[in-house]
C-alpha atoms as an extended CHARMM CRD file, in Angstrom:
* protein
*
       298  EXT
         1         1  MET       CA              2.6660000000       11.2590000000      -24.7700000000  PROA      1               0.0000000000
         2         2  SER       CA              1.4850000000        7.7950000000      -25.8010000000  PROA      2               0.0000000000
         3         3  GLU       CA             -2.1930000000        7.1320000000      -26.5230000000  PROA      3               0.0000000000
         4         4  LYS       CA             -2.4260000000        4.8500000000      -23.4710000000  PROA      4               0.0000000000
         5         5  ARG       CA             -0.8610000000        7.3820000000      -21.1550000000  PROA      5               0.0000000000
         6         6  ALA       CA             -3.1360000000       10.0640000000      -22.6090000000  PROA      6               0.0000000000
         7         7  LYS       CA             -6.1650000000        7.9140000000      -21.7660000000  PROA      7               0.0000000000
         8         8  ALA       CA             -4.9730000000        7.3920000000      -18.2080000000  PROA      8               0.0000000000
         9         9  GLN       CA             -4.5000000000       11.1290000000      -17.7620000000  PROA      9               0.0000000000
        10        10  SER       CA             -7.4190000000       12.3870000000      -19.8960000000  PROA      10              0.0000000000
        11        11  LYS       CA             -9.6520000000       12.7380000000      -16.8610000000  PROA      11              0.0000000000
        12        12  TYR       CA             -7.3280000000       15.3040000000      -15.2950000000  PROA      12              0.0000000000
        13        13  THR       CA             -6.3690000000       18.9460000000      -15.6360000000  PROA      13              0.0000000000
        14        14  ASN       CA             -2.5840000000       19.0450000000      -15.2260000000  PROA      14              0.0000000000
        15        15  TYR       CA             -0.3820000000       21.7690000000      -13.7440000000  PROA      15              0.0000000000
        16        16  VAL       CA              3.3360000000       22.0010000000      -12.9790000000  PROA      16              0.0000000000
        17        17  VAL       CA              4.4950000000       23.8540000000       -9.8630000000  PROA      17              0.0000000000
        18        18  ARG       CA              6.9330000000       26.6770000000      -10.6880000000  PROA      18              0.0000000000
        19        19  GLU       CA              7.6170000000       28.1270000000       -7.2320000000  PROA      19              0.0000000000
        20        20  PRO       CA              7.2210000000       27.0280000000       -3.5920000000  PROA      20              0.0000000000
        21        21  MET       CA              3.7620000000       27.6240000000       -2.1240000000  PROA      21              0.0000000000
        22        22  GLU       CA              0.9700000000       25.9000000000       -0.2300000000  PROA      22              0.0000000000
        23        23  LEU       CA             -1.5610000000       23.8350000000       -2.1510000000  PROA      23              0.0000000000
        24        24  MET       CA             -4.5190000000       26.1400000000       -1.3810000000  PROA      24              0.0000000000
        25        25  ALA       CA             -2.6660000000       29.1910000000       -2.6860000000  PROA      25              0.0000000000
        26        26  PHE       CA             -1.6890000000       27.2570000000       -5.8140000000  PROA      26              0.0000000000
        27        27  LEU       CA             -5.2810000000       26.1610000000       -6.5030000000  PROA      27              0.0000000000
        28        28  SER       CA             -6.5430000000       29.6820000000       -5.8750000000  PROA      28              0.0000000000
        29        29  ALA       CA             -4.0690000000       31.0510000000       -8.4340000000  PROA      29              0.0000000000
        30        30  LYS       CA             -5.0870000000       28.4720000000      -11.0260000000  PROA      30              0.0000000000
        31        31  MET       CA             -8.8250000000       28.8430000000      -10.3490000000  PROA      31              0.0000000000
        32        32  PRO       CA             -9.3170000000       32.5200000000       -9.3580000000  PROA      32              0.0000000000
        33        33  GLN       CA            -13.0720000000       32.2620000000       -9.9110000000  PROA      33              0.0000000000
        34        34  ALA       CA            -13.4200000000       29.6260000000       -7.1530000000  PROA      34              0.0000000000
        35        35  SER       CA            -14.0700000000       30.6790000000       -3.5580000000  PROA      35              0.0000000000
        36        36  ARG       CA            -12.0170000000       29.2950000000       -0.6670000000  PROA      36              0.0000000000
        37        37  THR       CA            -15.0540000000       27.2010000000        0.3500000000  PROA      37              0.0000000000
        38        38  LYS       CA            -15.2600000000       25.7600000000       -3.1690000000  PROA      38              0.0000000000
        39        39  LEU       CA            -11.5530000000       24.9140000000       -3.1610000000  PROA      39              0.0000000000
        40        40  LYS       CA            -11.8640000000       23.1480000000        0.2100000000  PROA      40              0.0000000000
        41        41  SER       CA            -14.7900000000       21.1690000000       -1.2310000000  PROA      41              0.0000000000
        42        42  ILE       CA            -12.6250000000       20.1190000000       -4.1950000000  PROA      42              0.0000000000
        43        43  LEU       CA             -9.9500000000       18.8860000000       -1.8030000000  PROA      43              0.0000000000
        44        44  SER       CA            -12.4510000000       16.9830000000        0.3530000000  PROA      44              0.0000000000
        45        45  LYS       CA            -13.7770000000       15.1570000000       -2.7210000000  PROA      45              0.0000000000
        46        46  ARG       CA            -10.3200000000       13.5560000000       -3.1680000000  PROA      46              0.0000000000
        47        47  ILE       CA             -9.9010000000       14.7360000000       -6.7550000000  PROA      47              0.0000000000
        48        48  VAL       CA             -6.6330000000       16.6570000000       -6.2900000000  PROA      48              0.0000000000
        49        49  TYR       CA             -3.3680000000       14.7530000000       -6.8130000000  PROA      49              0.0000000000
        50        50  VAL       CA              0.1630000000       15.9080000000       -6.0450000000  PROA      50              0.0000000000
        51        51  ASP       CA              2.7810000000       13.7830000000       -7.8120000000  PROA      51              0.0000000000
        52        52  ASN       CA              0.1700000000       11.0250000000       -8.3380000000  PROA      52              0.0000000000
        53        53  VAL       CA             -0.9530000000       10.9440000000       -4.6980000000  PROA      53              0.0000000000
        54        54  ILE       CA             -4.4330000000       12.1050000000       -3.6150000000  PROA      54              0.0000000000
        55        55  THR       CA             -3.8830000000       15.1380000000       -1.3790000000  PROA      55              0.0000000000
        56        56  THR       CA             -6.5650000000       16.7390000000        0.8090000000  PROA      56              0.0000000000
        57        57  GLN       CA             -4.2820000000       18.8710000000        3.0030000000  PROA      57              0.0000000000
        58        58  TYR       CA             -4.9690000000       22.5170000000        2.0740000000  PROA      58              0.0000000000
        59        59  ASN       CA             -1.5810000000       23.7190000000        3.3590000000  PROA      59              0.0000000000
        60        60  PHE       CA              0.4450000000       20.9280000000        1.7480000000  PROA      60              0.0000000000
        61        61  PRO       CA              3.8440000000       22.4700000000        0.8340000000  PROA      61              0.0000000000
        62        62  LEU       CA              4.4420000000       22.3680000000       -2.9200000000  PROA      62              0.0000000000
        63        63  GLN       CA              7.9280000000       22.5420000000       -4.4130000000  PROA      63              0.0000000000
        64        64  PRO       CA              9.0470000000       23.4810000000       -7.9510000000  PROA      64              0.0000000000
        65        65  GLY       CA              8.7350000000       20.5670000000      -10.3770000000  PROA      65              0.0000000000
        66        66  MET       CA              5.8380000000       18.8720000000       -8.5750000000  PROA      66              0.0000000000
        67        67  LYS       CA              2.8150000000       17.8890000000      -10.6640000000  PROA      67              0.0000000000
        68        68  VAL       CA             -0.6950000000       18.8540000000       -9.5520000000  PROA      68              0.0000000000
        69        69  GLN       CA             -3.7020000000       17.1590000000      -11.1790000000  PROA      69              0.0000000000
        70        70  ILE       CA             -7.4200000000       17.8270000000      -10.7330000000  PROA      70              0.0000000000
        71        71  SER       CA             -9.8870000000       15.1450000000      -11.7950000000  PROA      71              0.0000000000
        72        72  ARG       CA            -12.5720000000       16.1000000000      -14.3240000000  PROA      72              0.0000000000
        73        73  ASP       CA            -14.7070000000       13.0670000000      -13.4920000000  PROA      73              0.0000000000
        74        74  LYS       CA            -18.1570000000       14.4570000000      -12.6190000000  PROA      74              0.0000000000
        75        75  ASN       CA            -19.1080000000       11.1380000000      -11.0100000000  PROA      75              0.0000000000
        76        76  THR       CA            -16.3420000000       11.3010000000       -8.4460000000  PROA      76              0.0000000000
        77        77  LYS       CA            -17.7710000000       10.9240000000       -4.9370000000  PROA      77              0.0000000000
        78        78  GLU       CA            -16.1790000000       11.6090000000       -1.5910000000  PROA      78              0.0000000000
        79        79  PHE       CA            -14.6730000000        8.4040000000       -0.2600000000  PROA      79              0.0000000000
        80        80  HSD       CA            -14.6670000000        7.8910000000        3.4850000000  PROA      80              0.0000000000
        81        81  ASN       CA            -14.0640000000        4.4860000000        4.9980000000  PROA      81              0.0000000000
        82        82  LYS       CA            -12.3330000000        3.6340000000        8.2640000000  PROA      82              0.0000000000
        83        83  LEU       CA            -11.0920000000        0.3200000000        6.8390000000  PROA      83              0.0000000000
        84        84  LEU       CA             -9.0570000000        1.7260000000        3.9410000000  PROA      84              0.0000000000
        85        85  LYS       CA             -7.9270000000        4.9180000000        2.2190000000  PROA      85              0.0000000000
        86        86  ILE       CA             -7.4760000000        5.4500000000       -1.5120000000  PROA      86              0.0000000000
        87        87  VAL       CA             -4.0530000000        7.0020000000       -2.1460000000  PROA      87              0.0000000000
        88        88  TYR       CA             -4.1020000000        6.8950000000       -5.9560000000  PROA      88              0.0000000000
        89        89  GLU       CA             -6.5690000000        6.1730000000       -8.7300000000  PROA      89              0.0000000000
        90        90  ASP       CA             -6.5810000000        6.4540000000      -12.5210000000  PROA      90              0.0000000000
        91        91  ALA       CA             -8.3770000000        4.7670000000      -15.4220000000  PROA      91              0.0000000000
        92        92  TYR       CA             -6.4890000000        1.4930000000      -14.8950000000  PROA      92              0.0000000000
        93        93  LEU       CA             -5.7050000000        0.9600000000      -11.2230000000  PROA      93              0.0000000000
        94        94  ILE       CA             -6.2980000000        1.9280000000       -7.5950000000  PROA      94              0.0000000000
        95        95  VAL       CA             -3.6980000000        1.9890000000       -4.7970000000  PROA      95              0.0000000000
        96        96  ILE       CA             -5.0100000000        1.8280000000       -1.2340000000  PROA      96              0.0000000000
        97        97  ASN       CA             -3.7360000000        1.9170000000        2.3270000000  PROA      97              0.0000000000
        98        98  LYS       CA             -5.5170000000       -0.9480000000        4.1230000000  PROA      98              0.0000000000
        99        99  ALA       CA             -6.1070000000       -1.0070000000        7.8730000000  PROA      99              0.0000000000
       100       100  GLU       CA             -5.1270000000       -4.0170000000        9.9700000000  PROA      100             0.0000000000
       101       101  GLY       CA             -7.8780000000       -6.5790000000       10.5910000000  PROA      101             0.0000000000
       102       102  VAL       CA             -9.3360000000       -6.2660000000        7.0720000000  PROA      102             0.0000000000
       103       103  LEU       CA             -9.3280000000       -9.1500000000        4.6150000000  PROA      103             0.0000000000
       104       104  SER       CA             -8.0350000000       -8.3250000000        1.1390000000  PROA      104             0.0000000000
       105       105  VAL       CA            -10.7080000000      -10.4190000000       -0.5820000000  PROA      105             0.0000000000
       106       106  ASN       CA            -13.6690000000      -12.6520000000        0.3060000000  PROA      106             0.0000000000
       107       107  THR       CA            -13.1670000000      -16.3600000000        0.8860000000  PROA      107             0.0000000000
       108       108  ASP       CA            -15.6600000000      -19.2250000000        0.7260000000  PROA      108             0.0000000000
       109       109  ARG       CA            -15.6960000000      -19.4190000000        4.5050000000  PROA      109             0.0000000000
       110       110  GLN       CA            -15.6530000000      -15.6970000000        5.2960000000  PROA      110             0.0000000000
       111       111  LYS       CA            -18.3290000000      -13.4190000000        3.8250000000  PROA      111             0.0000000000
       112       112  GLU       CA            -17.4050000000      -10.1700000000        5.5780000000  PROA      112             0.0000000000
       113       113  ARG       CA            -16.5350000000       -6.6720000000        4.3870000000  PROA      113             0.0000000000
       114       114  THR       CA            -13.2080000000       -6.7840000000        2.5820000000  PROA      114             0.0000000000
       115       115  ALA       CA            -11.0040000000       -4.3230000000        0.7260000000  PROA      115             0.0000000000
       116       116  TYR       CA            -12.2880000000       -5.8690000000       -2.4970000000  PROA      116             0.0000000000
       117       117  THR       CA            -16.0020000000       -5.4670000000       -1.6820000000  PROA      117             0.0000000000
       118       118  ILE       CA            -15.5380000000       -1.8960000000       -0.4100000000  PROA      118             0.0000000000
       119       119  LEU       CA            -13.7110000000       -0.8280000000       -3.5810000000  PROA      119             0.0000000000
       120       120  ASN       CA            -16.1950000000       -2.6320000000       -5.8280000000  PROA      120             0.0000000000
       121       121  GLU       CA            -19.0410000000       -0.6560000000       -4.2710000000  PROA      121             0.0000000000
       122       122  TYR       CA            -17.0370000000        2.5480000000       -4.7760000000  PROA      122             0.0000000000
       123       123  VAL       CA            -16.2860000000        2.0690000000       -8.4970000000  PROA      123             0.0000000000
       124       124  LYS       CA            -19.8640000000        0.9810000000       -9.2260000000  PROA      124             0.0000000000
       125       125  ARG       CA            -21.0750000000        4.4320000000       -8.1900000000  PROA      125             0.0000000000
       126       126  SER       CA            -19.8490000000        5.7400000000      -11.5520000000  PROA      126             0.0000000000
       127       127  GLY       CA            -21.0980000000        2.7610000000      -13.5860000000  PROA      127             0.0000000000
       128       128  ARG       CA            -22.8390000000       -0.5200000000      -12.7710000000  PROA      128             0.0000000000
       129       129  ARG       CA            -20.4720000000       -2.4870000000      -14.9930000000  PROA      129             0.0000000000
       130       130  ASN       CA            -17.3570000000       -1.1650000000      -13.2580000000  PROA      130             0.0000000000
       131       131  ASN       CA            -15.3540000000       -3.6070000000      -11.1380000000  PROA      131             0.0000000000
       132       132  VAL       CA            -12.0210000000       -3.9280000000       -9.4000000000  PROA      132             0.0000000000
       133       133  TYR       CA             -9.7600000000       -6.9540000000       -9.8690000000  PROA      133             0.0000000000
       134       134  ILE       CA             -7.4190000000       -8.6220000000       -7.3880000000  PROA      134             0.0000000000
       135       135  VAL       CA             -3.7040000000       -8.3410000000       -8.1600000000  PROA      135             0.0000000000
       136       136  HSD       CA             -2.0510000000       -9.3470000000       -4.8580000000  PROA      136             0.0000000000
       137       137  ARG       CA             -3.0400000000       -9.6670000000       -1.2020000000  PROA      137             0.0000000000
       138       138  LEU       CA             -2.0260000000       -8.6360000000        2.2800000000  PROA      138             0.0000000000
       139       139  ASP       CA             -2.7010000000      -10.8110000000        5.3190000000  PROA      139             0.0000000000
       140       140  ARG       CA             -5.8080000000       -9.7730000000        7.2530000000  PROA      140             0.0000000000
       141       141  ASP       CA             -3.7350000000       -8.4510000000       10.1660000000  PROA      141             0.0000000000
       142       142  THR       CA             -1.1320000000       -6.6830000000        8.0020000000  PROA      142             0.0000000000
       143       143  SER       CA             -1.8110000000       -3.0430000000        7.1690000000  PROA      143             0.0000000000
       144       144  GLY       CA             -0.4570000000       -0.9900000000        4.3060000000  PROA      144             0.0000000000
       145       145  LEU       CA             -0.2950000000       -0.4060000000        0.5730000000  PROA      145             0.0000000000
       146       146  MET       CA             -2.1510000000       -2.6240000000       -1.8970000000  PROA      146             0.0000000000
       147       147  MET       CA             -2.9110000000       -2.3210000000       -5.6060000000  PROA      147             0.0000000000
       148       148  PHE       CA             -6.0880000000       -3.2950000000       -7.4960000000  PROA      148             0.0000000000
       149       149  ALA       CA             -6.7060000000       -3.2720000000      -11.2500000000  PROA      149             0.0000000000
       150       150  LYS       CA             -9.8160000000       -1.7310000000      -12.8140000000  PROA      150             0.0000000000
       151       151  ASP       CA            -10.0030000000       -4.1110000000      -15.7970000000  PROA      151             0.0000000000
       152       152  GLU       CA             -9.0230000000       -7.7150000000      -16.5200000000  PROA      152             0.0000000000
       153       153  LYS       CA             -6.3200000000       -6.8640000000      -19.0520000000  PROA      153             0.0000000000
       154       154  THR       CA             -4.4690000000       -4.7000000000      -16.5230000000  PROA      154             0.0000000000
       155       155  GLN       CA             -4.9410000000       -7.3720000000      -13.8600000000  PROA      155             0.0000000000
       156       156  HSD       CA             -3.4000000000      -10.0800000000      -16.0660000000  PROA      156             0.0000000000
       157       157  ASN       CA             -0.5220000000       -7.8010000000      -17.0610000000  PROA      157             0.0000000000
       158       158  LEU       CA              0.2930000000       -7.0800000000      -13.4050000000  PROA      158             0.0000000000
       159       159  ARG       CA              0.0060000000      -10.7030000000      -12.3040000000  PROA      159             0.0000000000
       160       160  ASP       CA              1.9600000000      -12.1540000000      -15.2200000000  PROA      160             0.0000000000
       161       161  ASN       CA              4.7730000000       -9.5680000000      -14.9930000000  PROA      161             0.0000000000
       162       162  TRP       CA              4.7340000000       -8.7720000000      -11.2730000000  PROA      162             0.0000000000
       163       163  HSD       CA              8.4840000000       -9.0670000000      -10.7110000000  PROA      163             0.0000000000
       164       164  LYS       CA              9.2540000000       -6.9280000000      -13.7690000000  PROA      164             0.0000000000
       165       165  ILE       CA              6.6820000000       -4.2540000000      -12.9390000000  PROA      165             0.0000000000
       166       166  VAL       CA              7.0920000000       -3.9610000000       -9.1410000000  PROA      166             0.0000000000
       167       167  PHE       CA             10.6760000000       -2.8940000000       -8.3930000000  PROA      167             0.0000000000
       168       168  ASP       CA             10.4880000000       -1.8890000000       -4.7080000000  PROA      168             0.0000000000
       169       169  ARG       CA              8.0830000000       -3.3140000000       -2.1330000000  PROA      169             0.0000000000
       170       170  ARG       CA              8.9510000000       -2.9250000000        1.5390000000  PROA      170             0.0000000000
       171       171  TYR       CA              7.4640000000       -3.6000000000        4.9470000000  PROA      171             0.0000000000
       172       172  VAL       CA              8.2080000000       -2.4090000000        8.4590000000  PROA      172             0.0000000000
       173       173  ALA       CA              7.7690000000       -4.6650000000       11.4900000000  PROA      173             0.0000000000
       174       174  VAL       CA              8.3340000000       -4.6490000000       15.2290000000  PROA      174             0.0000000000
       175       175  LEU       CA             10.0260000000       -7.8730000000       16.3270000000  PROA      175             0.0000000000
       176       176  SER       CA             10.3050000000       -9.5250000000       19.7300000000  PROA      176             0.0000000000
       177       177  GLY       CA             13.7940000000       -9.1390000000       21.1980000000  PROA      177             0.0000000000
       178       178  GLU       CA             16.7100000000       -6.9990000000       20.1030000000  PROA      178             0.0000000000
       179       179  MET       CA             18.3280000000       -8.1150000000       16.8440000000  PROA      179             0.0000000000
       180       180  ASP       CA             22.0330000000       -8.9380000000       16.8820000000  PROA      180             0.0000000000
       181       181  ARG       CA             22.6780000000       -8.0920000000       13.2320000000  PROA      181             0.0000000000
       182       182  ASP       CA             22.1260000000       -4.7750000000       11.4740000000  PROA      182             0.0000000000
       183       183  SER       CA             21.1190000000       -6.4710000000        8.2320000000  PROA      183             0.0000000000
       184       184  GLY       CA             20.8660000000       -9.8760000000        6.6070000000  PROA      184             0.0000000000
       185       185  THR       CA             18.9030000000      -12.2500000000        4.4060000000  PROA      185             0.0000000000
       186       186  VAL       CA             16.6500000000      -15.1880000000        5.2610000000  PROA      186             0.0000000000
       187       187  ARG       CA             16.3570000000      -17.8890000000        2.6150000000  PROA      187             0.0000000000
       188       188  SER       CA             14.2080000000      -20.9900000000        3.0740000000  PROA      188             0.0000000000
       189       189  TRP       CA             11.7010000000      -23.2310000000        1.3080000000  PROA      189             0.0000000000
       190       190  LEU       CA              8.1050000000      -22.6610000000        2.4040000000  PROA      190             0.0000000000
       191       191  THR       CA              5.2960000000      -25.2120000000        2.2470000000  PROA      191             0.0000000000
       192       192  ASP       CA              1.7280000000      -23.9550000000        2.6520000000  PROA      192             0.0000000000
       193       193  ARG       CA             -0.4910000000      -26.4840000000        4.4030000000  PROA      193             0.0000000000
       194       194  THR       CA             -3.5800000000      -24.2380000000        4.5090000000  PROA      194             0.0000000000
       195       195  LEU       CA             -3.5870000000      -23.2700000000        8.1760000000  PROA      195             0.0000000000
       196       196  TYR       CA              0.1710000000      -23.1380000000        8.6750000000  PROA      196             0.0000000000
       197       197  VAL       CA              3.2340000000      -22.4210000000        6.5430000000  PROA      197             0.0000000000
       198       198  TYR       CA              6.2750000000      -24.6050000000        7.2470000000  PROA      198             0.0000000000
       199       199  SER       CA              9.8600000000      -23.4900000000        6.6280000000  PROA      199             0.0000000000
       200       200  SER       CA             12.8260000000      -25.6770000000        5.6550000000  PROA      200             0.0000000000
       201       201  PRO       CA             16.4640000000      -24.5230000000        5.3190000000  PROA      201             0.0000000000
       202       202  THR       CA             16.9110000000      -26.9530000000        2.4000000000  PROA      202             0.0000000000
       203       203  ASP       CA             14.8600000000      -27.6930000000       -0.7050000000  PROA      203             0.0000000000
       204       204  ASP       CA             12.2000000000      -30.1310000000        0.4560000000  PROA      204             0.0000000000
       205       205  GLY       CA              9.7790000000      -29.4820000000       -2.3820000000  PROA      205             0.0000000000
       206       206  GLY       CA              8.5140000000      -26.1630000000       -1.0030000000  PROA      206             0.0000000000
       207       207  LYS       CA              8.8210000000      -22.7690000000       -2.6860000000  PROA      207             0.0000000000
       208       208  GLU       CA             12.1170000000      -20.9230000000       -2.3600000000  PROA      208             0.0000000000
       209       209  SER       CA             11.5530000000      -17.7340000000       -0.3680000000  PROA      209             0.0000000000
       210       210  ILE       CA             13.9330000000      -14.8350000000        0.2390000000  PROA      210             0.0000000000
       211       211  THR       CA             13.5360000000      -11.9270000000        2.6730000000  PROA      211             0.0000000000
       212       212  HSD       CA             16.1060000000       -9.1450000000        3.1850000000  PROA      212             0.0000000000
       213       213  TYR       CA             16.0210000000       -7.2210000000        6.4620000000  PROA      213             0.0000000000
       214       214  ARG       CA             17.5910000000       -4.1000000000        7.9330000000  PROA      214             0.0000000000
       215       215  THR       CA             17.4440000000       -3.2100000000       11.6290000000  PROA      215             0.0000000000
       216       216  ILE       CA             16.3480000000        0.3940000000       12.1400000000  PROA      216             0.0000000000
       217       217  LYS       CA             16.2160000000        0.5830000000       15.9380000000  PROA      217             0.0000000000
       218       218  ARG       CA             16.5760000000       -1.5530000000       19.0730000000  PROA      218             0.0000000000
       219       219  LYS       CA             15.0580000000       -0.5780000000       22.4190000000  PROA      219             0.0000000000
       220       220  ASN       CA             12.9100000000       -1.8530000000       25.2840000000  PROA      220             0.0000000000
       221       221  GLY       CA             13.3130000000       -5.4680000000       24.1960000000  PROA      221             0.0000000000
       222       222  PHE       CA             12.0200000000       -4.8260000000       20.6560000000  PROA      222             0.0000000000
       223       223  SER       CA             13.5170000000       -4.2680000000       17.2070000000  PROA      223             0.0000000000
       224       224  LEU       CA             12.1390000000       -2.0390000000       14.4440000000  PROA      224             0.0000000000
       225       225  VAL       CA             13.0290000000       -3.7150000000       11.1670000000  PROA      225             0.0000000000
       226       226  GLU       CA             12.5740000000       -2.8370000000        7.5030000000  PROA      226             0.0000000000
       227       227  LEU       CA             11.9300000000       -5.8060000000        5.2010000000  PROA      227             0.0000000000
       228       228  ASN       CA             12.3760000000       -6.1700000000        1.4500000000  PROA      228             0.0000000000
       229       229  LEU       CA             10.8020000000       -9.2040000000       -0.2380000000  PROA      229             0.0000000000
       230       230  GLU       CA             12.5890000000      -10.8710000000       -3.1120000000  PROA      230             0.0000000000
       231       231  THR       CA              9.7330000000      -13.3890000000       -3.2940000000  PROA      231             0.0000000000
       232       232  GLY       CA              6.1480000000      -12.9990000000       -2.1130000000  PROA      232             0.0000000000
       233       233  ARG       CA              4.9300000000      -16.1990000000       -0.4530000000  PROA      233             0.0000000000
       234       234  LYS       CA              2.0230000000      -16.5500000000        1.9500000000  PROA      234             0.0000000000
       235       235  ASN       CA              3.0360000000      -15.4580000000        5.4930000000  PROA      235             0.0000000000
       236       236  GLN       CA              6.6540000000      -15.1940000000        4.2840000000  PROA      236             0.0000000000
       237       237  ILE       CA              7.7680000000      -12.3700000000        6.5820000000  PROA      237             0.0000000000
       238       238  ARG       CA              6.0760000000      -13.8330000000        9.6470000000  PROA      238             0.0000000000
       239       239  VAL       CA              7.6290000000      -17.2760000000        9.0890000000  PROA      239             0.0000000000
       240       240  HSD       CA             11.0850000000      -15.8920000000        8.3200000000  PROA      240             0.0000000000
       241       241  MET       CA             11.1250000000      -13.7110000000       11.4250000000  PROA      241             0.0000000000
       242       242  GLN       CA             10.1840000000      -16.8100000000       13.4250000000  PROA      242             0.0000000000
       243       243  ASP       CA             13.1480000000      -18.5610000000       11.7670000000  PROA      243             0.0000000000
       244       244  LEU       CA             15.4110000000      -15.7790000000       13.0740000000  PROA      244             0.0000000000
       245       245  GLY       CA             14.0680000000      -16.2710000000       16.5980000000  PROA      245             0.0000000000
       246       246  HSD       CA             12.5310000000      -12.7790000000       16.5900000000  PROA      246             0.0000000000
       247       247  PRO       CA              8.8590000000      -13.1890000000       15.6170000000  PROA      247             0.0000000000
       248       248  VAL       CA              6.6570000000      -10.2160000000       14.7900000000  PROA      248             0.0000000000
       249       249  ILE       CA              4.9260000000       -8.9990000000       17.9420000000  PROA      249             0.0000000000
       250       250  GLY       CA              1.2150000000       -9.7620000000       18.0820000000  PROA      250             0.0000000000
       251       251  ASP       CA              1.6660000000      -12.8650000000       15.9270000000  PROA      251             0.0000000000
       252       252  GLY       CA             -0.2260000000      -15.6740000000       17.6400000000  PROA      252             0.0000000000
       253       253  ARG       CA              0.4580000000      -18.1330000000       14.8280000000  PROA      253             0.0000000000
       254       254  TYR       CA              4.2010000000      -17.7780000000       14.2610000000  PROA      254             0.0000000000
       255       255  GLY       CA              5.1810000000      -16.0540000000       17.4830000000  PROA      255             0.0000000000
       256       256  TRP       CA              4.0700000000      -15.5710000000       21.0610000000  PROA      256             0.0000000000
       257       257  GLU       CA              0.5210000000      -14.3230000000       21.4480000000  PROA      257             0.0000000000
       258       258  ASP       CA              1.1890000000      -12.9200000000       24.9210000000  PROA      258             0.0000000000
       259       259  ILE       CA              3.7000000000      -10.4090000000       23.4800000000  PROA      259             0.0000000000
       260       260  ASN       CA              1.1940000000       -7.9710000000       21.9970000000  PROA      260             0.0000000000
       261       261  PRO       CA              1.7220000000       -4.4960000000       23.4950000000  PROA      261             0.0000000000
       262       262  ILE       CA             -0.1510000000       -2.6040000000       20.7520000000  PROA      262             0.0000000000
       263       263  GLY       CA             -3.0510000000       -5.0260000000       20.2640000000  PROA      263             0.0000000000
       264       264  ARG       CA             -2.2840000000       -5.9240000000       16.6540000000  PROA      264             0.0000000000
       265       265  LEU       CA              0.2130000000       -7.6790000000       14.4010000000  PROA      265             0.0000000000
       266       266  ALA       CA              3.0740000000       -5.1930000000       14.0510000000  PROA      266             0.0000000000
       267       267  LEU       CA              3.5430000000       -5.5550000000       10.2900000000  PROA      267             0.0000000000
       268       268  HSD       CA              2.8940000000       -2.7700000000        7.7560000000  PROA      268             0.0000000000
       269       269  ALA       CA              3.4790000000       -2.5770000000        3.9790000000  PROA      269             0.0000000000
       270       270  PHE       CA              4.8340000000        0.9720000000        3.8460000000  PROA      270             0.0000000000
       271       271  LYS       CA              6.3620000000        1.2420000000        0.3750000000  PROA      271             0.0000000000
       272       272  LEU       CA              5.1970000000        0.2350000000       -3.1270000000  PROA      272             0.0000000000
       273       273  CYS       CA              7.0220000000        1.3040000000       -6.2870000000  PROA      273             0.0000000000
       274       274  PHE       CA              6.2510000000        0.0430000000       -9.7810000000  PROA      274             0.0000000000
       275       275  TYR       CA              6.1490000000        0.8390000000      -13.4750000000  PROA      275             0.0000000000
       276       276  HSD       CA              2.5950000000        1.7300000000      -14.4780000000  PROA      276             0.0000000000
       277       277  PRO       CA              1.3090000000       -1.4160000000      -16.2550000000  PROA      277             0.0000000000
       278       278  VAL       CA             -0.1760000000        0.6060000000      -19.1170000000  PROA      278             0.0000000000
       279       279  THR       CA              1.7580000000        3.8670000000      -19.4180000000  PROA      279             0.0000000000
       280       280  GLY       CA              5.1570000000        2.6740000000      -18.1600000000  PROA      280             0.0000000000
       281       281  GLU       CA              5.4050000000        5.7070000000      -15.8570000000  PROA      281             0.0000000000
       282       282  ILE       CA              7.3190000000        5.2150000000      -12.5860000000  PROA      282             0.0000000000
       283       283  MET       CA              4.8870000000        5.2100000000       -9.6530000000  PROA      283             0.0000000000
       284       284  ARG       CA              6.1500000000        5.5890000000       -6.0720000000  PROA      284             0.0000000000
       285       285  PHE       CA              3.9860000000        5.3700000000       -2.9470000000  PROA      285             0.0000000000
       286       286  GLU       CA              5.0540000000        5.4660000000        0.6810000000  PROA      286             0.0000000000
       287       287  THR       CA              3.1760000000        5.7050000000        3.9810000000  PROA      287             0.0000000000
       288       288  PRO       CA              4.6430000000        6.6710000000        7.3760000000  PROA      288             0.0000000000
       289       289  TYR       CA              5.5090000000        3.9780000000        9.8930000000  PROA      289             0.0000000000
       290       290  PRO       CA              2.4030000000        3.4420000000       12.0880000000  PROA      290             0.0000000000
       291       291  PRO       CA              2.5290000000        5.6720000000       15.2060000000  PROA      291             0.0000000000
       292       292  ASP       CA              1.8850000000        2.6590000000       17.4750000000  PROA      292             0.0000000000
       293       293  PHE       CA              5.1150000000        1.0800000000       16.2060000000  PROA      293             0.0000000000
       294       294  LYS       CA              7.1530000000        4.2000000000       17.0430000000  PROA      294             0.0000000000
       295       295  LYS       CA              5.7160000000        4.4790000000       20.5800000000  PROA      295             0.0000000000
       296       296  LEU       CA              7.4260000000        1.2260000000       21.5560000000  PROA      296             0.0000000000
       297       297  PHE       CA             10.8390000000        2.8320000000       21.0560000000  PROA      297             0.0000000000
       298       298  LEU       CA             10.3810000000        6.0220000000       23.0580000000  PROA      298             0.0000000000
């Protein structure tokens, strides 16, 4: 194990699962001195990881080959916030699942609670000098997986080598109307004019933008679509779905505001896979499709 990877993992006690069993039974076997109440407390403090993902479910089914880690950080506090959930954390980065309606970071005009300010408060509990650093953003009304760095060097590494480090980043959306094609690619040149992003089918000086899509389901006048970004421009998915004539439901800017059956923009970043910027380890994170999306196809 490299020195850098050792540092990232030094705060954890590591175990490898040898046979199928539930997480509580596994922890009990590894820590026989701990009562069931104590083990539940450990889970609630969000310091148990299964294959790099924080796991609080006591009956989570473990399979042979899985990796279980328990944090040794005495300063770890329970994290509860309705606006975001932490799904992974180590010495260098934090991966979160952000709720819709939450800004990624503060702006000059908007001084509200953001994912950035919430996480900054969290990391400062274990040291006043601790901070989080912005790597990328999600639109306010888009939910899903985001990554933050815990130091400037990691932040710069991620930003400067984003397309080499991040190898799979996908979204799911509910679109207005039933798609004709099962899959395809939208390519256009996008120009950001602050309040609105304009799309051109030819190079007009904008930034080339490429979105791949795959239709998962069609029903009730809607389409459930999985999207894979080759480029990551502002509002790219929303503009490209408008280009297809099937805007994301709930999108008042690039679609039809009156088509909003679930009361939100139906866009969710459900998958994020990357090489750890320090250790090189493959990191894979995935969240379920939002239940509200699925209800539209019953």
